[in-house]
Structure formats: C-alpha cells, structure tokens
C-alpha positions, 0 to 999 in steps of 0.5 A: 660452493658457499661462503659462510660465517659462524657467529657464536660466543662459545668456542666449543660451538666453533669447534663443533661447527669446524668438525661438522664442516670438515670435508664439506665440499659445498663450503668453500670458506668458513669464518668464525667470530665471537663478535657480530659487530665485526661481521656487520662492519665487514658487510658494510665495507663490502656491500658493493661487491656481492662476491665478497659477502658470505652466502650464509650466516649461522647465528647464535642468539644469546650473545653478550655484546651485540645480541643475535636479535640486535644483529638481525635488526641491523642485517635487515637494514643492510639487506634492504640496500645491499647488492646481495641478501645474506641468509641467516640460520639461527642456531640456538640452545633455546627451545622457547617457541617465542624465539622461533616465532620472533625469528619469523619476523626477519626476512633474512632468517631461513631457519631456526635450528636447535643446538647441537647441530648435526652434519646433515643439517649443516650440509643441507644449508650449504647445499641450498646456498650453493645454487644461489651463489652460482645464480648470483655469479651469473647475474653479476 
C-alpha cells in the first residue's frame, strides 16, 4: 500500500483526487496540501526514517507561491541525500510540449499527466508504487 501526497492550489482538484482515490486499496494514506513548501519541510524533518516519507507525490506545476518547477529542484536535492527517493507524477492542465520535455530532466519525475486524471491513471500509479514500498520495507 502506498502513501501519497497531492500538491495542488486548486481545491476542486483536491476533491476530484479524493473521489478518484475512494476505495483504492493500493493507497493506504493520502495527504492534500496547497503548499509545496510544507511537504519539503516534512520531508526534511523525516529524511532519516524512510517509512515516514510518501511513496508518491502528485504535483501541479502552476502554483502561486512555490511553483512546481521550484519544488522539483528542491526535491532533486533532497532525493540525492535521503534514504528513500520519492516519486513524482506531474498533473497539469498544460499541454505544452515544452513542459513535458522540461519535466524529463528531473530524475524524480515518473510521468506527466494532463488533467483531468482518470481513476485508471491514479490506480496504476498506486499499484506501481506498492511493490516499491514493500521492497523498501524488506531492505530497511
């Protein structure tokens, strides 16, 4: 079962994601926030205990305070020194090919999905993260 975080400044997108995750047995815990800085602070505080960290982050790029790109820059630095690498799946209303291309420079980005997301897309991400989580538990 995976732990995931949704970072998006739109409350409607939070609600949609909650509906998509309803009855998803691959997702053990979902946290929703409007502020990526809070997530980075949480990651930093818990970097020594990989089990406390999320497996997956769904990230919106177009955010008012800390943009998705700025979040990714800081997460790359975090992942380089943490006990666990956190996967990111970008969810964006952008269909700009430049954004997709730019996202590929980040090792932590696993996919670029265009909103609105489907239940199948979210389920697939959670299913893929579940074996990784189990594997990390066995290593620790």
